[in-house]
C-alpha positions in Angstrom: 66.8 -40.0 51.8 66.6 -42.4 49.8 63.2 -43.0 48.1 61.5 -45.8 49.1 60.3 -48.7 46.6 56.5 -48.0 45.8 53.9 -50.4 47.5 51.0 -51.6 46.3 47.8 -52.5 48.0 44.6 -53.7 46.1 41.3 -54.2 47.4 37.9 -54.7 45.8 35.5 -51.4 46.0 36.7 -48.1 44.7 36.8 -46.3 48.0 39.5 -44.4 50.0 42.2 -46.5 51.3 45.4 -45.8 52.7 49.0 -48.0 52.3 52.5 -46.4 53.2 55.5 -47.0 52.9 58.8 -45.6 55.8 60.2 -42.5 54.1 63.3 -42.2 56.5 63.4 -45.0 59.2 63.4 -48.2 60.3 61.4 -48.5 63.8 61.7 -49.6 66.7 59.9 -52.9 67.3 57.8 -53.4 70.5 57.6 -57.0 72.6 54.2 -58.5 71.7 52.5 -59.6 75.2 51.3 -63.4 74.9 47.8 -61.9 73.8 47.8 -59.2 71.3 48.1 -55.5 72.2 45.9 -53.0 71.3 48.7 -51.3 69.5 52.8 -51.8 68.5 55.3 -50.4 66.3 55.9 -51.6 63.2 56.2 -50.8 59.8 53.9 -49.8 57.5 51.4 -53.0 55.5 52.5 -54.2 52.3 51.0 -56.3 49.7 51.5 -56.3 45.9 48.4 -58.1 43.9 47.4 -58.5 39.9 46.7 -55.6 37.8 49.4 -53.4 38.8 49.3 -50.1 37.0 52.0 -48.9 34.5 54.1 -47.6 36.3 56.4 -44.6 34.5 59.3 -43.0 36.8 60.7 -39.7 36.1 63.0 -37.2 37.6 64.4 -33.6 37.8 66.3 -30.4 39.3 67.4 -27.4 39.4 70.3 -25.9 39.8 72.6 -23.6 42.7 73.3 -24.3 46.1 69.5 -24.4 47.4 68.1 -26.7 44.5 64.8 -28.5 44.2 64.6 -32.4 43.6 61.8 -34.2 42.8 61.2 -38.2 41.8 57.6 -39.4 40.9 55.7 -41.8 39.3 53.0 -41.5 36.3 50.6 -44.0 35.7 50.6 -44.5 31.8 47.2 -44.1 29.8 45.8 -42.0 33.7 46.0 -39.1 31.3 44.1 -36.6 34.1 46.1 -38.3 37.2 49.1 -37.5 35.3 47.9 -33.9 34.4 46.9 -32.9 37.9 50.5 -34.1 39.5 52.2 -31.9 36.8 49.9 -29.1 38.1 50.9 -29.6 41.4 55.2 -29.9 41.3 55.1 -27.0 38.7 53.4 -24.9 41.3 56.4 -25.6 43.4 59.1 -25.3 41.5 57.3 -22.2 40.2 57.5 -20.8 43.7 60.8 -21.8 44.6 62.3 -20.5 41.2 59.9 -16.8 41.9 58.5 -17.4 38.4 58.4 -19.6 35.3 60.0 -23.0 35.9 62.3 -24.0 33.0 63.5 -27.0 32.6 67.2 -27.6 32.8 69.7 -30.5 31.6 70.9 -31.7 34.9 72.5 -35.5 35.7 69.9 -37.6 37.6 68.7 -37.0 40.9 70.5 -38.4 44.3 69.0 -40.7 46.5 70.0 -38.6 49.4 68.1 -35.9 51.1 70.0 -32.2 50.2 71.1 -30.6 53.1 69.9 -27.4 51.6 66.4 -27.2 49.0 63.1 -28.9 48.5 63.3 -32.7 48.0 59.8 -33.9 46.7 58.5 -37.6 46.7 56.2 -39.0 45.0 55.1 -43.0 44.6 51.8 -44.9 43.4 50.9 -46.9 46.5 47.6 -48.4 45.9 45.7 -49.7 42.9 41.9 -51.5 42.7 39.1 -50.8 40.9 39.3 -47.3 39.6 41.2 -46.2 42.3 44.8 -45.4 42.7 46.9 -44.1 46.1 49.7 -42.2 46.1 52.3 -40.8 48.6 53.4 -37.4 47.9 56.1 -36.7 50.5 58.2 -32.9 50.6 60.8 -31.9 52.8 62.6 -28.8 53.1 66.5 -28.2 54.4 68.3 -25.4 55.6 71.6 -25.8 56.4 71.2 -29.7 57.0 68.2 -28.8 59.4 64.7 -29.9 58.3 62.2 -26.6 58.4 59.1 -27.9 56.5 57.9 -31.4 55.7 54.7 -32.2 53.8 53.5 -35.8 54.0 50.2 -37.1 52.9 48.3 -39.7 50.8 45.7 -39.3 48.5 43.6 -41.3 46.6 42.0 -40.3 43.1 39.1 -42.5 41.4 39.9 -42.9 38.0 36.6 -42.8 36.3 35.5 -39.9 38.2 38.8 -38.0 39.1 37.3 -37.4 42.7 40.6 -37.4 45.0 39.9 -38.1 48.9 42.6 -37.7 51.9 43.0 -40.7 54.1 41.4 -39.3 57.2 38.0 -40.4 55.6 38.8 -44.2 57.5 38.6 -43.1 60.8 35.2 -42.1 62.7 35.1 -38.5 62.9 33.4 -39.2 66.7 36.3 -41.3 67.6 39.3 -39.5 66.3 40.0 -38.4 70.6 40.1 -42.4 71.1 42.8 -42.6 68.3 44.8 -40.2 69.5 44.8 -41.7 72.6 46.0 -45.2 71.5 48.4 -43.7 69.4 50.3 -41.2 72.0 50.4 -44.3 74.2 51.8 -46.3 72.3 54.9 -44.1 70.9 55.7 -43.4 75.0 53.7 -39.5 75.1 51.2 -39.6 77.9 47.3 -38.9 76.6 46.5 -35.3 76.4 44.5 -34.2 79.5 42.5 -31.6 77.4 41.2 -31.5 73.8 44.4 -30.9 72.0 44.4 -27.7 69.5 48.0 -28.0 68.7 47.5 -30.8 66.1 44.4 -30.8 63.7 42.9 -34.5 62.9 43.4 -33.9 59.1 47.1 -32.8 59.4 47.3 -36.2 62.0 45.1 -38.7 59.6 47.3 -38.2 56.7 49.0 -41.4 56.9 46.7 -44.1 57.2 46.1 -48.2 56.1 44.2 -51.4 56.3 46.7 -53.9 57.0 46.0 -58.1 54.8 44.7 -59.1 57.9 42.6 -55.7 59.0 44.8 -54.0 61.8 44.6 -50.0 61.0 48.2 -48.4 60.1 49.1 -45.0 60.5 52.0 -43.0 60.2 52.5 -39.8 62.4 55.2 -37.3 62.3 53.7 -35.2 65.3 53.1 -36.1 68.3 49.1 -36.8 68.9 48.6 -34.7 71.5 51.0 -31.9 71.3 51.9 -31.4 67.7 55.3 -31.1 68.8 57.5 -33.0 65.9 58.6 -36.2 66.5 62.7 -37.4 66.1 61.8 -39.8 63.5 58.9 -41.0 61.5 56.6 -43.6 63.6 54.0 -46.2 62.3 51.7 -47.8 64.3 49.8 -51.0 64.4 46.4 -51.3 66.0 44.8 -54.2 66.5 42.0 -54.7 64.6 39.3 -56.2 67.6 40.5 -53.2 69.5 39.6 -50.6 67.1 36.7 -51.7 65.6 34.6 -48.6 66.9 37.4 -46.3 65.7 36.8 -46.9 61.7 34.6 -45.2 59.5 31.9 -47.2 58.0 33.3 -46.3 54.8 36.7 -47.8 56.6 34.8 -51.1 58.1 33.7 -52.1 54.3 37.0 -51.3 52.7 38.6 -53.2 55.9 37.3 -56.8 54.4 37.6 -54.9 50.9 41.2 -54.7 51.5 42.1 -58.5 52.0 40.2 -59.6 48.6 43.4 -58.6 45.9 40.7 -57.6 43.7 42.5 -56.5 39.9 43.1 -52.6 39.1 40.9 -51.9 36.3 44.4 -50.2 34.7 43.5 -47.6 31.7 45.2 -48.6 28.6 49.3 -47.4 28.5 49.8 -45.2 25.9 51.8 -46.1 22.9 55.9 -45.5 23.9 55.9 -42.6 21.6 52.8 -40.8 22.8 53.2 -41.8 26.9 52.8 -38.9 28.7 55.8 -36.5 29.7 55.5 -32.4 30.5 58.2 -30.8 28.9 57.4 -28.1 30.3 58.6 -29.9 34.1 61.1 -31.4 32.5 64.3 -31.3 30.2 63.5 -32.9 26.9 65.1 -33.2 23.4 63.8 -34.5 20.4 65.3 -36.8 17.9 64.5 -36.5 14.1 65.9 -37.9 11.4 65.4 -37.9 7.3 65.3 -39.2 4.4 64.7 -42.6 4.9 63.5 -45.5 5.1 66.4 -48.0 3.9 68.1 -50.1 5.7 69.9 -47.7 7.8 66.6 -47.4 9.3 66.2 -51.3 10.4 69.5 -50.8 12.0 68.4 -47.5 13.8 65.3 -48.8 15.3 67.3 -52.2 17.2 69.3 -49.2 19.0 66.3 -47.1 19.2 64.4 -50.2 21.2 67.4 -51.3 23.1 67.6 -48.1 24.4 63.5 -47.5 25.3 63.8 -44.3 23.5 61.4 -42.8 20.4 61.9 -40.8 18.0 60.3 -39.0 14.9 61.5 -40.4 11.4 60.4 -37.4 8.2 60.0 -40.1 5.1 60.8 -39.8 1.7 57.8 -41.0 -0.6 59.5 -42.2 -2.8 61.8 -44.3 -0.3 58.7 -45.3 1.0 57.2 -46.5 -2.1 60.6 -48.5 -1.9 60.6 -49.5 1.5 57.2 -50.2 2.7 58.4 -52.9 5.3 60.4 -50.7 6.8 58.3 -47.9 7.2 56.0 -49.9 8.5 58.0 -51.5 11.5 59.1 -47.5 12.1 55.6 -47.0 12.7 55.1 -50.8 14.4 57.3 -49.4 17.1 55.7 -46.7 18.6 57.6 -43.8 16.6 56.5 -40.9 15.0 56.3 -40.9 10.9 56.0 -37.1 9.8 56.3 -36.0 5.9 59.4 -35.2 4.3 57.8 -34.5 0.3 57.9 -37.6 -2.1 60.7 -36.7 -3.8 63.1 -34.0 -2.1 62.7 -31.5 -4.0 63.6 -27.2 -2.9 59.8 -26.3 -2.2 60.6 -22.8 -2.6 61.5 -23.0 -6.4 58.0 -24.8 -7.1 54.6 -23.7 -7.8 51.5 -24.1 -5.4 50.6 -27.0 -7.2 54.0 -28.7 -7.1 54.2 -28.5 -3.7 50.7 -29.9 -2.9 51.8 -32.7 -5.2 55.3 -33.4 -3.0 53.1 -33.2 -0.2 50.1 -35.1 -1.0 52.2 -38.1 -3.0 54.4 -38.3 0.2 51.1 -38.4 2.8 49.3 -41.0 0.2 52.5 -43.6 0.1 53.2 -43.3 4.1 49.5 -44.3 4.5 48.9 -46.3 2.4 52.6 -48.5 3.7 52.0 -47.9 7.4 48.0 -46.6 8.2 49.7 -43.3 9.4 48.4 -40.1 8.7 51.5 -37.9 9.0 50.4 -34.6 11.4 53.5 -33.1 10.7 56.2 -32.2 7.1 59.5 -30.5 6.9 60.7 -28.7 3.9 64.0 -30.4 2.7 66.8 -28.2 3.1 65.2 -26.1 5.5 64.0 -24.3 2.6 60.5 -22.3 3.2 58.6 -19.0 2.2 55.5 -17.5 2.6 54.3 -19.5 -0.7 55.4 -22.7 0.8 53.9 -21.9 3.9 50.4 -21.7 2.5 51.1 -25.0 0.2 51.8 -27.4 2.3 48.7 -27.8 4.6 51.2 -28.9 7.5 52.6 -27.5 10.6 56.5 -27.6 9.5 59.2 -28.3 11.6 62.3 -27.5 11.6 65.3 -28.2 14.2 67.2 -25.9 16.2 70.4 -28.3 16.7 71.8 -29.6 13.1 74.2 -31.9 13.8 75.4 -31.6 10.2 76.2 -35.5 9.9 75.9 -35.8 6.6 79.0 -33.5 5.7 81.4 -34.8 8.0 79.7 -38.8 8.3 81.9 -39.2 11.5 80.4 -39.6 14.5 83.3 -38.2 16.8 82.7 -35.0 14.7 79.0 -34.8 15.5 78.5 -36.2 18.5 80.9 -33.4 20.2 78.5 -30.4 17.7 75.3 -32.2 19.1 75.4 -32.0 22.9 77.5 -28.5 22.7 74.2 -26.8 21.0 71.2 -29.1 22.5 69.1 -27.6 25.6 66.2 -28.3 26.6 63.2 -28.6 24.3 65.2 -29.2 21.4 64.9 -30.4 17.8 68.1 -32.8 17.1 68.2 -32.9 12.7 70.2 -35.7 11.6 69.9 -38.5 8.7 69.2 -42.1 8.8 70.2 -42.8 5.1 73.9 -43.2 6.6 75.6 -45.2 8.2 77.7 -43.3 9.8 75.0 -41.6 11.3 73.9 -44.5 12.6 77.1 -46.0 14.4 76.5 -42.5 16.6 73.3 -43.4 17.5 74.1 -45.3 20.8 76.6 -43.0 22.0 74.3 -40.0 21.4 71.8 -41.3 23.5 73.7 -42.6 26.3 75.9 -38.8 26.2 71.7 -37.1 25.9 70.2 -39.2 29.1 73.6 -39.1 31.2 73.4 -34.9 30.6 69.5 -35.4 32.2 67.5 -34.8 28.6 64.2 -36.8 28.0 63.9 -38.3 24.4 60.6 -37.7 23.3 58.6 -37.6 19.8 57.6 -34.3 17.9 53.9 -35.0 20.2 55.2 -35.3 23.3 57.6 -32.4 22.9 54.6 -30.0 21.7 52.4 -31.5 23.7 49.7 -28.5 24.7 50.6 -26.4 22.0 48.5 -25.8 19.2 50.6 -26.2 15.9 49.4 -24.4 13.0 49.3 -25.3 9.1 52.1 -23.7 7.8 53.9 -22.1 10.4 57.5 -23.2 11.3 58.8 -24.5 14.8 62.1 -25.3 16.0 62.1 -26.0 19.6 59.8 -25.5 22.5 60.6 -23.2 25.4 61.5 -19.8 26.2 64.8 -19.5 24.2 64.3 -17.1 21.4 62.7 -18.9 18.2 61.1 -21.2 20.1 57.7 -21.8 21.0 56.3 -21.6 24.9 54.8 -24.4 26.3 52.5 -23.0 29.2 
């Protein structure tokens, strides 16, 4: 099933409203009478207004003959909304896998419905005031036959966190009338007695107002019998003829939806701090040691081209020599971390000297960039209990050593990285070598093509308390890594 493009419908007050987009079919039009009919089969309303949220598109899948595949959309800066979506997706993946989901690095999700497995499609469909609406579709297929389907629109007030469904647009006492109209519109006779097969909550999961005030209801089941329909059907009901069907909240919304009021979008998170759940998708962190220098400047251009954010472990001495480059790294949204002042073996130093090396780099980086580093990396990865007790910051090591400094040949270090990287990896590179920077365009392309999301350390370790002095080299269930949830 091809993933539908999101539709945004804007209105002026933070009330529940629904706007749908068709998921799998092109409905057949009904010839309109000279006077406006009560209902016609049509398409779901589509209207784009000002102030649209900053959307982040995501996708992941599991392996096997019956995979779970999901595509969804985050709203940048809406952390509570994004976290609720994460929880729902993780519950699906956990249930399908029979335990804790561990992300896999796999190529991009196919556009068509699976013949066997579960497909999830989520998209933002409304944004107005402080409210966003989203459509969540989950389809289970076995042997090419659909065996289960969920299709619902929910709306969340980002200010209060209150989530509502679409049935609030309809007056509870008028659902019988609505059933009759829907049944006649799709060509099925109205029920002769109150139906029990499909509840109001099941029927009214996909309701919307068009820009002219008509009511749009998308159904998957017969309103009378509850039997599955062969195709999704959207019924557009004449506003005048259905005035009594709308609830008081819906009546207010019908007027508000025409206004195109802008969405009060949350401030988008900086690129290197944007929401991503590395328990859900395959992440890898690119980290670069020993800069900043002229090669760092060239590297920034490559990262910008690919819209990738990385972590730079910078030496205090080079920061003092190249403060403008260090500042450019921070300004571009990358994470800057501490790689000591002069790159000594910390294991050979007394505690006071270790502290001086770390403190000197902290001061130099903060002076040049305004950033106070939250991580440090001991030169050569050399650490012991004395170092751990002295550095005052979490020590970030690595689980993928490119050895780029050794070969200085991308034909050597790129295959090495690709053979070692796994979901949750920290990749060690050095931005002081031209040969390393020469290989970054190709490396990023290969990692993305394999299904990795490239993240900064704050993104990789989000939700994990990193303790000062402790060492961390990767995230996940692999030996030596730190578990997430």
